C-alpha positions, 0 to 999 in steps of 0.5 A: 093445573086449572087450565088443564082441567078446563081443557079436559072438561071441554074435550069431554063435551062441555063446550059453551062460553058460560063454561069458560070456553076459550078459543085459544085452547082449541088445539089443546082440546083437540090433543086430548080428544085425539089421545082419547080416540087413539087409546080406544083404537089401540085397545080395539086393535089389541083385542083383535090381535089377541083373538087372532093369536088365540085362534092360531095358537 
């Protein structure tokens, strides 16, 4: 669990060696960042879809 918290911490912006940065975790950090961005994009598309459906109906 501690490794997961470090990955999430680095994914959210804490990216220094004094924070415990580990080069082996870069792929995990990228996965967390892709999940965050993907969730934001999905939310945006759902909002746009809701507006369009509201105009049509």
